[in-house]
DSSP file (Angstrom, degrees, kcal/mol; ACC not computed):
  #  RESIDUE AA STRUCTURE BP1 BP2  ACC     N-H-->O    O-->H-N    N-H-->O    O-->H-N    TCO  KAPPA ALPHA  PHI   PSI    X-CA   Y-CA   Z-CA
    1    1 A M              0   0    0      0, 0.0     2,-0.1     0, 0.0     3,-0.0   0.000 360.0 360.0 360.0 146.8  -23.7   -9.6    1.1
    2    2 A P        -     0   0    0      0, 0.0     2,-0.4     0, 0.0    29,-0.0  -0.381 360.0-105.2 -73.4 153.4  -22.0   -7.5    3.8
    3    3 A K        -     0   0    0     -2,-0.1     2,-0.3    27,-0.1    27,-0.1  -0.612  37.9-138.6 -73.4 136.3  -20.2   -4.5    2.9
    4    4 A R        -     0   0    0     -2,-0.4    28,-0.7    25,-0.2    27,-0.7  -0.720   7.6-128.9 -97.9 143.4  -16.4   -5.0    3.1
    5    5 A R  E     -a   32   0A   0     -2,-0.3    57,-2.8    26,-0.2    58,-1.3  -0.838  35.7-165.3 -85.7 120.9  -13.9   -2.7    4.4
    6    6 A V  E     -ab  33  63A   0     26,-3.1    28,-3.4    -2,-0.6     2,-0.4  -0.930  15.6-154.4-126.0 131.6  -11.3   -2.4    1.7
    7    7 A F  E     -ab  34  64A   0     56,-2.3    58,-3.2    -2,-0.5     2,-0.5  -0.826  14.5-146.8 -95.4 136.7   -7.6   -1.1    1.8
    8    8 A I  E     - b   0  65A   0     26,-2.3     2,-0.4    -2,-0.4    58,-0.2  -0.931  11.0-167.0-112.1 123.4   -6.2    0.2   -1.5
    9    9 A S  E     + b   0  66A   0     56,-3.0    58,-2.6    -2,-0.5     2,-0.3  -0.830  26.8 133.8-100.7 133.2   -2.4   -0.3   -2.1
   10   10 A Y        -     0   0    0     -2,-0.4     2,-1.0    56,-0.2    58,-0.1  -0.986  61.8 -84.7-171.5 162.5   -0.8    1.6   -5.0
   11   11 A H     >  -     0   0    0     56,-0.4     4,-3.0    -2,-0.3     3,-0.4  -0.705  41.0-153.9 -79.9 110.4    2.2    3.7   -6.1
   12   12 A H  H  > S+     0   0    0     -2,-1.0     4,-1.2     1,-0.3    -1,-0.2   0.816  85.8  51.8 -61.3 -36.8    1.0    7.1   -5.1
   13   13 A E  H  4 S+     0   0    0      1,-0.2    -1,-0.3     2,-0.2     4,-0.2   0.882 121.2  31.8 -72.0 -36.8    2.9    9.1   -7.6
   14   14 A G  H  4 S+     0   0    0     -3,-0.4    -2,-0.2     1,-0.1     4,-0.2   0.727 129.2  31.1 -89.5 -25.5    1.8    7.1  -10.5
   15   15 A E  H  X S+     0   0    0     -4,-3.0     4,-2.9     2,-0.1     5,-0.2   0.401  80.5 109.0-116.9   2.2   -1.7    6.0   -9.6
   16   16 A Q  H  X S+     0   0    0     -4,-1.2     4,-2.6    -5,-0.3     5,-0.2   0.901  84.7  43.8 -45.8 -58.4   -3.1    8.8   -7.3
   17   17 A T  H  > S+     0   0    0      1,-0.2     4,-2.6     2,-0.2     5,-0.2   0.922 114.5  49.5 -55.3 -52.5   -5.7   10.2   -9.9
   18   18 A I  H  > S+     0   0    0      1,-0.2     4,-2.9     2,-0.2    -1,-0.2   0.942 111.5  49.3 -54.2 -48.3   -6.9    6.7  -10.9
   19   19 A V  H  X S+     0   0    0     -4,-2.9     4,-2.8     1,-0.2    -2,-0.2   0.914 109.0  53.1 -66.7 -38.7   -7.3    5.6   -7.2
   20   20 A N  H  X S+     0   0    0     -4,-2.6     4,-2.2     1,-0.2    -1,-0.2   0.896 111.9  45.8 -61.2 -38.7   -9.3    8.8   -6.5
   21   21 A D  H  X S+     0   0    0     -4,-2.6     4,-2.6     2,-0.2    -1,-0.2   0.892 110.5  51.9 -68.3 -36.6  -11.6    8.1   -9.3
   22   22 A F  H  X S+     0   0    0     -4,-2.9     4,-1.9    -5,-0.2    -2,-0.2   0.953 110.5  49.7 -59.1 -47.4  -12.0    4.5   -8.3
   23   23 A I  H  X S+     0   0    0     -4,-2.8     4,-1.8     1,-0.2    -2,-0.2   0.929 113.1  46.4 -57.3 -48.2  -12.9    5.5   -4.8
   24   24 A R  H  < S+     0   0    0     -4,-2.2     4,-0.2    -5,-0.2    -1,-0.2   0.886 113.4  48.3 -60.7 -40.6  -15.4    8.0   -6.1
   25   25 A N  H  < S+     0   0    0     -4,-2.6    -1,-0.2     1,-0.2    -2,-0.2   0.777 126.2  24.0 -71.5 -29.7  -17.0    5.6   -8.5
   26   26 A F  H >< S+     0   0    0     -4,-1.9     3,-1.4    -5,-0.2     4,-0.5   0.349  86.6 102.5-123.0   5.4  -17.4    2.6   -6.1
   27   27 A S  G >< S+     0   0    0     -4,-1.8     3,-0.8     1,-0.3    -3,-0.1   0.771  74.5  65.0 -68.8 -21.6  -17.5    4.0   -2.6
   28   28 A D  G 3  S+     0   0    0     -4,-0.2    -1,-0.3     1,-0.2    -2,-0.1   0.679  99.6  53.0 -73.6 -11.1  -21.3    3.7   -2.3
   29   29 A R  G <  S+     0   0    0     -3,-1.4     2,-0.3   -26,-0.0    -1,-0.2   0.637 108.9  57.7 -85.5 -21.1  -20.9   -0.2   -2.5
   30   30 A Y  S <  S-     0   0    0     -3,-0.8     3,-0.2    -4,-0.5   -25,-0.1  -0.861  73.6-135.1-126.1 147.8  -18.4   -0.3    0.3
   31   31 A D  S    S-     0   0    0    -27,-0.7     2,-0.3    -2,-0.3   -26,-0.2   0.947  90.6  -7.9 -62.1 -48.2  -18.3    0.7    4.0
   32   32 A V  E     -a    5   0A   0    -28,-0.7   -26,-3.1    -3,-0.1     2,-0.6  -0.976  47.5-156.0-153.3 134.3  -14.8    2.2    3.6
   33   33 A F  E     -a    6   0A   0     -2,-0.3     2,-0.6    -3,-0.2   -26,-0.2  -0.964  30.8-146.7-102.4 121.6  -12.1    2.4    1.1
   34   34 A T  E     +a    7   0A   0    -28,-3.4   -26,-2.3    -2,-0.6     2,-0.2  -0.790  27.0 170.4 -97.6 126.4   -9.0    3.0    3.2
   35   35 A D        +     0   0    0     -2,-0.6    -1,-0.1   -28,-0.2   -28,-0.1  -0.534  35.4 122.3-125.6  66.4   -6.2    5.1    1.8
   36   36 A R        +     0   0    0     21,-0.2    21,-0.1    -2,-0.2    -1,-0.1  -0.400  43.9 166.0-120.0  53.4   -3.9    5.6    4.8
   37   37 A S    >   -     0   0    0    -29,-0.1     3,-1.2     1,-0.1     4,-0.4  -0.068  52.9-104.2 -76.9 171.4   -0.8    4.1    3.0
   38   38 A L  G >  S+     0   0    0      1,-0.2     3,-1.4     2,-0.2     4,-0.3   0.755 112.0  74.5 -70.5 -25.9    2.8    4.3    4.0
   39   39 A D  G >  S+     0   0    0      1,-0.3     3,-0.8     2,-0.2    -1,-0.2   0.811  89.5  61.6 -57.1 -25.6    3.6    6.9    1.2
   40   40 A R  G <  S+     0   0    0     -3,-1.2     3,-0.3     1,-0.2    -1,-0.3   0.858 113.3  34.5 -65.8 -33.4    1.8    9.3    3.5
   41   41 A A  G X  S+     0   0    0     -3,-1.4     3,-1.7    -4,-0.4    -1,-0.2   0.210  81.9 116.1-104.9  14.3    4.5    8.7    6.2
   42   42 A A  T <   +     0   0    0     -3,-0.8    -1,-0.2     1,-0.3    -2,-0.1   0.573  59.5  74.7 -69.7  -8.0    7.5    8.2    3.9
   43   43 A D  T 3  S+     0   0    0     -3,-0.3    -1,-0.3    -4,-0.1     2,-0.3   0.683  82.5  88.2 -77.3 -14.8    9.4   11.2    5.2
   44   44 A S    <   -     0   0    0     -3,-1.7    -3,-0.0     1,-0.1     6,-0.0  -0.599  59.5-163.4 -87.3 141.8   10.2    9.2    8.4
   45   45 A Q        +     0   0    0     -2,-0.3     2,-1.0     5,-0.0    -1,-0.1   0.360  59.1 112.3-102.1   0.6   13.3    7.0    8.6
   46   46 A D     >  -     0   0    0      1,-0.2     4,-2.1     2,-0.1     3,-0.3  -0.682  50.5-166.9 -84.5 103.9   11.9    5.2   11.6
   47   47 A V  H  > S+     0   0    0     -2,-1.0     4,-3.1     1,-0.3     5,-0.3   0.886  85.1  53.4 -59.1 -46.1   11.2    1.7   10.4
   48   48 A E  H  > S+     0   0    0      1,-0.2     4,-2.5     2,-0.2    -1,-0.3   0.924 109.4  48.2 -50.5 -45.9    9.1    0.8   13.5
   49   49 A Y  H  > S+     0   0    0     -3,-0.3     4,-2.2     1,-0.2    -1,-0.2   0.906 111.3  49.2 -70.1 -34.3    7.0    3.7   13.1
   50   50 A L  H  X S+     0   0    0     -4,-2.1     4,-2.5     2,-0.2    -1,-0.2   0.907 110.5  51.6 -69.3 -37.1    6.4    2.9    9.4
   51   51 A N  H  X S+     0   0    0     -4,-3.1     4,-2.6     1,-0.2    -2,-0.2   0.891 109.9  50.6 -59.2 -37.0    5.6   -0.7   10.3
   52   52 A E  H  X S+     0   0    0     -4,-2.5     4,-2.2    -5,-0.3    -2,-0.2   0.896 107.5  51.4 -71.3 -37.6    3.1    0.6   12.8
   53   53 A V  H  X S+     0   0    0     -4,-2.2     4,-2.3     2,-0.2    -2,-0.2   0.928 112.0  51.0 -61.9 -43.5    1.5    3.0   10.1
   54   54 A C  H  X S+     0   0    0     -4,-2.5     4,-1.7     1,-0.2     5,-0.3   0.958 109.8  45.2 -60.6 -51.6    1.2   -0.1    7.9
   55   55 A R  H  X S+     0   0    0     -4,-2.6     4,-2.5     1,-0.2    -1,-0.2   0.887 112.9  52.3 -60.3 -34.4   -0.4   -2.3   10.4
   56   56 A D  H  < S+     0   0    0     -4,-2.2    -1,-0.2     1,-0.2    -2,-0.2   0.889 109.1  51.5 -64.9 -38.4   -2.9    0.6   11.4
   57   57 A A  H  < S+     0   0    0     -4,-2.3    -1,-0.2    -5,-0.2    -2,-0.2   0.848 116.4  37.5 -75.6 -29.3   -3.8    1.0    7.8
   58   58 A I  H >< S+     0   0    0     -4,-1.7     3,-1.8    -5,-0.2    -2,-0.2   0.811  95.8  90.7 -82.3 -40.9   -4.6   -2.6    7.2
   59   59 A D  T 3< S+     0   0    0     -4,-2.5     3,-0.1    -5,-0.3    26,-0.0  -0.347  88.4  32.5 -60.3 145.1   -6.2   -3.5   10.6
   60   60 A G  T 3  S+     0   0    0      1,-0.4     2,-0.3   -55,-0.0    -1,-0.2   0.439 104.6  91.5  87.3  -0.9   -9.9   -2.9   10.5
   61   61 A T    <   -     0   0    0     -3,-1.8    -1,-0.4     1,-0.1   -55,-0.2  -0.763  56.9-159.5-116.4 166.7  -10.1   -3.9    6.8
   62   62 A S  S    S+     0   0    0    -57,-2.8    29,-2.4     1,-0.3     2,-0.3   0.556  72.8  32.7-122.6 -13.7  -10.8   -7.3    5.3
   63   63 A V  E     -bc   6  91A   0    -58,-1.3   -56,-2.3    27,-0.2     2,-0.5  -0.998  62.0-149.7-142.6 143.2   -9.5   -7.1    1.8
   64   64 A T  E     -bc   7  92A   0     27,-2.7    29,-2.5    -2,-0.3     2,-0.6  -0.953   7.5-156.9-114.5 129.7   -6.6   -5.2    0.1
   65   65 A I  E     -bc   8  93A   0    -58,-3.2   -56,-3.0    -2,-0.5     2,-0.7  -0.890   5.7-154.5 -98.0 126.8   -6.8   -4.2   -3.5
   66   66 A V  E     -bc   9  94A   0     27,-2.6    29,-2.3    -2,-0.6     2,-0.6  -0.874  11.3-145.4 -97.0 108.6   -3.5   -3.6   -5.2
   67   67 A M  E     - c   0  95A   0    -58,-2.6   -56,-0.4    -2,-0.7     2,-0.4  -0.709  19.0-141.0 -83.7 122.8   -3.9   -1.1   -8.1
   68   68 A I  E     + c   0  96A   0     27,-3.1    29,-2.4    -2,-0.6     2,-0.2  -0.686  35.7 147.2 -91.8 126.8   -1.5   -2.2  -10.7
   69   69 A G        -     0   0    0     37,-0.5    37,-2.5    -2,-0.4     4,-0.3  -0.541  61.9 -72.5-132.5-155.2    0.4    0.4  -12.8
   70   70 A Q  S    S+     0   0    0     35,-0.2    37,-0.1    -2,-0.2    -2,-0.0   0.592 127.6  26.6 -83.5 -13.5    3.8    0.6  -14.4
   71   71 A Q  S >  S+     0   0    0     35,-0.1     3,-1.8   -60,-0.1     4,-0.4   0.323  85.8 107.0-131.1   6.0    5.9    0.9  -11.3
   72   72 A T  G >  S+     0   0    0      1,-0.3     3,-2.1     2,-0.2    35,-0.2   0.931  79.4  54.7 -54.5 -49.0    3.8   -0.8   -8.5
   73   73 A G  G 3  S+     0   0    0     33,-1.0    36,-0.4    -4,-0.3    -1,-0.3   0.635 103.1  57.4 -61.1 -12.8    6.0   -3.9   -8.3
   74   74 A N  G <  S+     0   0    0     -3,-1.8    84,-2.5    32,-0.1     2,-0.5   0.490  83.8 103.2 -98.4  -3.3    9.0   -1.7   -7.6
   75   75 A R    <>  -     0   0    0     -3,-2.1     4,-1.6    -4,-0.4     3,-0.3  -0.735  56.6-157.1 -91.3 121.2    7.5    0.1   -4.5
   76   76 A K  H  > S+     0   0    0     -2,-0.5     4,-2.2     1,-0.2    78,-0.2   0.838  94.0  52.6 -61.9 -38.7    8.8   -1.0   -1.1
   77   77 A F  H  > S+     0   0    0      2,-0.2     4,-2.8     1,-0.2    -1,-0.2   0.873 106.1  53.2 -66.6 -38.1    5.5    0.3    0.7
   78   78 A V  H  > S+     0   0    0     -3,-0.3     4,-2.0     1,-0.2    -1,-0.2   0.904 109.4  48.6 -65.2 -38.8    3.3   -1.6   -1.7
   79   79 A D  H  X S+     0   0    0     -4,-1.6     4,-2.4     2,-0.2    -2,-0.2   0.935 113.0  49.1 -63.6 -45.2    5.3   -4.9   -0.8
   80   80 A W  H  X S+     0   0    0     -4,-2.2     4,-2.7     1,-0.2     5,-0.2   0.924 109.8  50.8 -64.9 -41.5    4.9   -4.0    3.0
   81   81 A E  H  X S+     0   0    0     -4,-2.8     4,-1.8     1,-0.2    -1,-0.2   0.863 113.4  45.3 -65.0 -35.8    1.2   -3.4    2.6
   82   82 A I  H  X S+     0   0    0     -4,-2.0     4,-2.1     2,-0.2    -1,-0.2   0.850 110.6  53.3 -73.8 -32.9    0.8   -6.8    0.9
   83   83 A R  H  X S+     0   0    0     -4,-2.4     4,-2.6     2,-0.2    -2,-0.2   0.956 112.9  44.2 -68.4 -47.4    3.0   -8.6    3.5
   84   84 A Y  H  X S+     0   0    0     -4,-2.7     4,-1.9     2,-0.2    -1,-0.2   0.909 109.4  55.9 -66.6 -37.1    0.9   -7.3    6.3
   85   85 A T  H  <>S+     0   0    0     -4,-1.8     5,-2.2    -5,-0.2     3,-0.3   0.958 111.9  43.6 -49.6 -54.0   -2.3   -8.1    4.5
   86   86 A L  H ><5S+     0   0    0     -4,-2.1     3,-2.2     1,-0.2    -2,-0.2   0.897 109.5  57.4 -62.7 -42.2   -1.2  -11.7    4.1
   87   87 A Y  H 3<5S+     0   0    0     -4,-2.6    -1,-0.2     1,-0.3    -2,-0.2   0.855 107.5  47.5 -52.2 -38.4    0.0  -11.7    7.7
   88   88 A R  T 3<5S-     0   0    0     -4,-1.9    -1,-0.3    -3,-0.3    -2,-0.2   0.285 113.4-119.7 -86.6   7.8   -3.5  -10.7    8.8
   89   89 A N  T < 5 +     0   0    0     -3,-2.2    -3,-0.2     1,-0.2     2,-0.2   0.768  61.0 154.3  56.2  27.1   -5.1  -13.4    6.6
   90   90 A H      < -     0   0    0     -5,-2.2   -27,-0.2    -6,-0.2    -1,-0.2  -0.507  50.1 -93.2 -86.1 156.6   -7.0  -10.7    4.6
   91   91 A G  E     -c   63   0A   0    -29,-2.4   -27,-2.7    -2,-0.2     2,-0.4  -0.323  38.2-157.8 -65.1 150.2   -8.2  -11.1    1.1
   92   92 A L  E     +c   64   0A   0     27,-0.3    29,-0.8    47,-0.3     2,-0.3  -0.992  15.7 168.9-140.9 131.7   -5.9   -9.9   -1.6
   93   93 A V  E     -cd  65 121A   0    -29,-2.5   -27,-2.6    -2,-0.4     2,-0.4  -0.990  21.0-145.4-144.3 141.1   -6.9   -8.8   -5.3
   94   94 A A  E     -cd  66 122A   0     27,-2.8    29,-2.5    -2,-0.3     2,-0.4  -0.905  15.4-173.9-108.5 140.3   -4.9   -7.1   -8.0
   95   95 A I  E     -cd  67 123A   0    -29,-2.3   -27,-3.1    -2,-0.4    29,-0.2  -0.995  20.8-129.7-134.0 130.2   -6.6   -4.8  -10.4
   96   96 A S  E     -c   68   0A   0     27,-2.7   -27,-0.2    -2,-0.4     3,-0.1  -0.507  29.1-110.4 -75.7 146.6   -5.0   -3.1  -13.4
   97   97 A R    >   -     0   0    0    -29,-2.4     3,-1.3    -2,-0.2    28,-0.2  -0.330  55.9 -76.2 -63.1 154.1   -5.4    0.5  -13.8
   98   98 A P  T 3  S+     0   0    0      0, 0.0    -1,-0.2     0, 0.0     3,-0.1  -0.252 114.6   7.5 -59.5 144.7   -7.6    1.4  -16.8
   99   99 A N  T 3  S+     0   0    0      1,-0.2     2,-0.6    -3,-0.1    -2,-0.1   0.750  86.3 152.0  54.2  30.8   -6.0    1.0  -20.3
  100  100 A L    <   -     0   0    0     -3,-1.3     2,-0.4   -32,-0.1    -1,-0.2  -0.783  45.8-133.5 -85.2 122.7   -2.8   -0.6  -18.9
  101  101 A D    >   -     0   0    0     -2,-0.6     3,-2.2     1,-0.1     4,-0.3  -0.714  16.9-132.2 -79.9 130.5   -1.2   -2.9  -21.5
  102  102 A S  G >  S+     0   0    0     -2,-0.4     3,-0.8     1,-0.3    -1,-0.1   0.735 104.6  64.6 -59.9 -22.6   -0.5   -6.0  -19.4
  103  103 A S  G 3  S+     0   0    0      1,-0.2    -1,-0.3     3,-0.0    -2,-0.0   0.762 103.8  46.9 -65.0 -28.5    3.0   -6.1  -20.9
  104  104 A M  G <  S+     0   0    0     -3,-2.2    -1,-0.2     2,-0.1    -2,-0.2   0.394  87.3 114.7 -96.6   1.1    3.7   -2.8  -19.1
  105  105 A A    <   -     0   0    0     -3,-0.8     2,-0.6    -4,-0.3   -35,-0.2  -0.470  53.7-152.4 -73.4 142.5    2.3   -3.8  -15.7
  106  106 A S        -     0   0    0    -37,-2.5   -33,-1.0    -2,-0.2   -37,-0.5  -0.964  14.4-168.6-116.8 113.4    4.7   -4.1  -12.8
  107  107 A L        -     0   0    0     -2,-0.6     5,-0.0   -35,-0.2   -39,-0.0  -0.853  26.0-115.0-102.0 130.2    3.4   -6.7  -10.3
  108  108 A P     >  -     0   0    0      0, 0.0     4,-2.2     0, 0.0     5,-0.1  -0.377  24.9-125.7 -65.5 145.0    5.1   -7.0   -6.8
  109  109 A A  H  > S+     0   0    0    -36,-0.4     4,-2.3     1,-0.2     5,-0.1   0.876 109.0  56.9 -65.7 -32.7    6.8  -10.3   -6.4
  110  110 A R  H  > S+     0   0    0      2,-0.2     4,-1.3     1,-0.2    -1,-0.2   0.896 108.7  47.1 -59.4 -39.8    4.9  -11.1   -3.2
  111  111 A L  H  > S+     0   0    0      1,-0.2     4,-1.8     2,-0.2     3,-0.2   0.913 109.5  54.0 -67.6 -37.0    1.6  -10.6   -5.1
  112  112 A V  H  X S+     0   0    0     -4,-2.2     4,-2.3     1,-0.2    -2,-0.2   0.846 105.0  55.4 -64.7 -36.5    2.9  -12.8   -7.9
  113  113 A D  H  X S+     0   0    0     -4,-2.3     4,-1.3     1,-0.2    -1,-0.2   0.860 110.3  44.8 -51.1 -41.5    3.6  -15.5   -5.4
  114  114 A N  H  <>S+     0   0    0     -4,-1.3     6,-2.2    -3,-0.2     5,-1.4   0.729 110.9  51.3 -90.0 -18.5    0.1  -15.5   -4.2
  115  115 A I  H ><5S+     0   0    0     -4,-1.8     3,-0.9     4,-0.2    -2,-0.2   0.892 111.5  50.1 -71.6 -39.8   -1.5  -15.4   -7.8
  116  116 A D  H 3<5S+     0   0    0     -4,-2.3    -2,-0.2     1,-0.3    -3,-0.1   0.839 111.0  48.5 -70.3 -29.6    0.7  -18.4   -8.6
  117  117 A S  T 3<5S-     0   0    0     -4,-1.3    -1,-0.3    -5,-0.2    -2,-0.2   0.633 116.3-114.6 -83.4  -7.9   -0.5  -20.2   -5.4
  118  118 A G  T < 5S+     0   0    0     -3,-0.9    25,-0.2    -4,-0.3    -3,-0.2   0.494  88.9 110.7  88.1   2.2   -4.2  -19.4   -6.2
  119  119 A Y  S   <S+     0   0    0     -5,-1.4   -27,-0.3    27,-0.4     2,-0.3   0.889  77.0  33.7 -76.4 -42.4   -4.7  -17.2   -3.3
  120  120 A A  S    S-     0   0    0     -6,-2.2     2,-0.3    -9,-0.2    -2,-0.2  -0.710  70.3-148.0-108.9 159.5   -5.0  -13.8   -5.1
  121  121 A K  E     -d   93   0A   0    -29,-0.8   -27,-2.8    -2,-0.3     2,-0.5  -0.968   6.3-141.3-128.0 146.5   -6.4  -13.0   -8.5
  122  122 A W  E     +d   94   0A   0     -2,-0.3     2,-0.3   -29,-0.2   -27,-0.2  -0.955  28.4 178.4-109.8 122.6   -5.4  -10.3  -11.1
  123  123 A Y  E     -d   95   0A   0    -29,-2.5   -27,-2.7    -2,-0.5     2,-0.1  -0.824  31.0-110.7-121.0 158.7   -8.2   -8.6  -12.9
  124  124 A E        -     0   0    0     -2,-0.3   -27,-0.1   -29,-0.2     3,-0.1  -0.406  63.4 -70.4 -73.4 163.6   -8.8   -5.9  -15.4
  125  125 A Y        -     0   0    0    -28,-0.2    -1,-0.2     1,-0.1   -28,-0.1  -0.342  62.8-106.0 -54.3 130.5  -10.4   -2.7  -14.2
  126  126 A P        -     0   0    0      0, 0.0    -1,-0.1     0, 0.0     3,-0.1  -0.297  17.0-149.7 -72.6 151.5  -14.0   -3.4  -13.3
  127  127 A S  S    S-     0   0    0      1,-0.2     2,-0.3    -3,-0.1    -2,-0.1   0.799  77.7  -1.4 -82.5 -35.7  -16.8   -2.1  -15.6
  128  128 A D  S >> S-     0   0    0      1,-0.1     4,-1.8  -102,-0.0     3,-0.6  -0.923  80.7 -90.4-153.9 172.7  -19.3   -1.7  -12.8
  129  129 A A  H 3> S+     0   0    0     -2,-0.3     4,-2.6     1,-0.2     5,-0.2   0.840 118.2  57.5 -61.1 -38.9  -19.9   -2.2   -9.1
  130  130 A S  H 3> S+     0   0    0      1,-0.2     4,-1.7     2,-0.2    -1,-0.2   0.849 105.0  52.8 -71.8 -27.2  -21.2   -5.6   -9.2
  131  131 A E  H <> S+     0   0    0     -3,-0.6     4,-1.8     2,-0.2    -2,-0.2   0.885 111.7  46.4 -63.8 -42.2  -17.9   -6.7  -11.0
  132  132 A L  H  X S+     0   0    0     -4,-1.8     4,-2.5     2,-0.2     5,-0.2   0.889 108.4  53.6 -64.7 -36.5  -16.0   -5.2   -8.3
  133  133 A E  H  X S+     0   0    0     -4,-2.6     4,-3.0     1,-0.2     5,-0.2   0.921 108.3  52.6 -62.9 -42.3  -18.1   -6.7   -5.6
  134  134 A Y  H  X S+     0   0    0     -4,-1.7     4,-2.1     2,-0.2    -1,-0.2   0.876 110.5  46.8 -57.4 -46.7  -17.5  -10.1   -7.2
  135  135 A M  H  X S+     0   0    0     -4,-1.8     4,-1.4     2,-0.2    -2,-0.2   0.920 114.7  46.6 -64.4 -47.8  -13.7   -9.5   -7.1
  136  136 A I  H  X S+     0   0    0     -4,-2.5     4,-2.9     2,-0.2    -2,-0.2   0.938 112.9  48.6 -64.5 -48.4  -13.7   -8.4   -3.5
  137  137 A D  H  X S+     0   0    0     -4,-3.0     4,-1.6     1,-0.2    -1,-0.2   0.877 110.3  51.0 -66.8 -34.9  -15.9  -11.2   -2.4
  138  138 A Q  H  < S+     0   0    0     -4,-2.1    -1,-0.2    -5,-0.2    -2,-0.2   0.804 110.6  50.0 -69.9 -27.0  -13.7  -13.9   -4.2
  139  139 A A  H >< S+     0   0    0     -4,-1.4     3,-1.3    -3,-0.2   -47,-0.3   0.912 110.9  49.4 -80.2 -41.3  -10.6  -12.4   -2.5
  140  140 A Y  H 3< S+     0   0    0     -4,-2.9    -2,-0.2     1,-0.2    -1,-0.2   0.846 113.3  46.5 -68.3 -25.7  -12.3  -12.5    1.0
  141  141 A A  T 3< S+     0   0    0     -4,-1.6    -1,-0.2    -5,-0.2    -2,-0.2   0.375  83.2 127.9 -95.6   9.0  -13.3  -16.1    0.5
  142  142 A S  S <  S-     0   0    0     -3,-1.3     2,-0.5     1,-0.1   -23,-0.1  -0.272  74.2 -98.4 -59.9 149.4   -9.9  -17.3   -0.8
  143  143 A E    >   -     0   0    0    -25,-0.2     3,-2.0     1,-0.2    -1,-0.1  -0.578  28.6-147.4 -77.6 117.7   -8.6  -20.4    1.1
  144  144 A K  G >  S+     0   0    0     -2,-0.5     3,-2.1     1,-0.3    -1,-0.2   0.781  90.7  73.1 -56.0 -29.5   -6.0  -19.1    3.7
  145  145 A A  G 3  S+     0   0    0      1,-0.3    -1,-0.3     3,-0.0   -26,-0.1   0.724  89.4  60.8 -65.6 -18.0   -3.9  -22.2    3.4
  146  146 A R  G <  S+     0   0    0     -3,-2.0   -27,-0.4   -28,-0.1    -1,-0.3   0.474  73.4 124.3 -86.2   2.7   -2.7  -20.9    0.0
  147  147 A I    <   -     0   0    0     -3,-2.1     2,-0.6    -4,-0.1   -33,-0.1  -0.387  43.7-164.0 -64.6 131.1   -1.2  -17.7    1.4
  148  148 A V        +     0   0    0    -38,-0.2   -34,-0.1    -2,-0.1     3,-0.1  -0.961  27.0 150.0-117.0 115.2    2.6  -17.4    0.4
  149  149 A N        +     0   0    0     -2,-0.6    -1,-0.1   -36,-0.1   -39,-0.1  -0.069  29.5 115.8-137.6  36.1    4.3  -14.8    2.6
  150  150 A S        +     0   0    0    -40,-0.1     2,-0.1     2,-0.1    -1,-0.1   0.521  42.5 107.8 -87.0 -13.1    7.9  -16.1    2.8
  151  151 A R  S    S-     0   0    0      1,-0.1     2,-0.1    -3,-0.1     3,-0.1  -0.388  77.2-103.6 -75.6 151.7    9.8  -13.4    1.0
  152  152 A E        -     0   0    0      1,-0.1     2,-0.2    -2,-0.1    -1,-0.1  -0.431  47.5-101.5 -58.1 136.2   12.1  -10.9    2.8
  153  153 A K        -     0   0    0     -2,-0.1    -1,-0.1     1,-0.1   -77,-0.1  -0.492  43.3-100.9 -68.7 138.0   10.4   -7.5    3.1
  154  154 A M        -     0   0    0    -78,-0.2    -1,-0.1    -2,-0.2     3,-0.1  -0.323  30.9-165.5 -61.6 134.9   11.7   -5.0    0.5
  155  155 A S        +     0   0    0      1,-0.3     2,-0.3    -3,-0.1    -1,-0.1   0.704  69.2   8.6-101.8 -17.1   14.2   -2.6    2.0
  156  156 A R  S    S-     0   0    0    -80,-0.0    -1,-0.3   -82,-0.0     2,-0.1  -0.986  87.6 -85.1-151.2 159.5   14.1   -0.1   -0.7
  157  157 A N        -     0   0    0     -2,-0.3   -82,-0.2    -3,-0.1     2,-0.1  -0.414  45.1-128.2 -69.6 144.0   12.3    0.8   -4.0
  158  158 A S        -     0   0    0    -84,-2.5   -84,-0.1    -2,-0.1   -82,-0.1  -0.481   5.0-149.2 -82.5 155.5   13.7   -1.1   -7.1
  159  159 A T              0   0    0     -2,-0.1    -1,-0.1     1,-0.1   -85,-0.1   0.381 360.0 360.0-105.9   1.1   14.6    0.8  -10.2
  160  160 A T              0   0    0    -86,-0.1    -1,-0.1   -89,-0.0   -86,-0.0   0.381 360.0 360.0 -94.0 360.0   13.7   -1.9  -12.6
């Protein structure tokens, strides 16, 4: 199977250490894990600039992994990254951070729409590289007609 270029979307404040470990553990199996997310540009108030950063981060990849934590669903930039992933018809997969009780997980509404439609899948943290490869390949092969991307873009972070 070809190596996929993968973008990782996550709540930086809550999941940075987990994502760093994830990249370190699995980077040999993939051409690139991209971590150029909007949180890096969050000091800007220029919405067009932030949209451009989102497009640039997603372009050149074929699958987006959303690392699920306790605040992921409340983050506007995660929503924007998922929105553009779907706009580009890229694969989408959710992975729970290790040891996350599913009752504490916070899933973005746009992601839930696509899990419900059958386009995206939500998995536990992979135990090895072959399991992750399966998740990514399934996301890449998902039927594009199942994409649901009709929600308005989040304008601010939610507090719930």
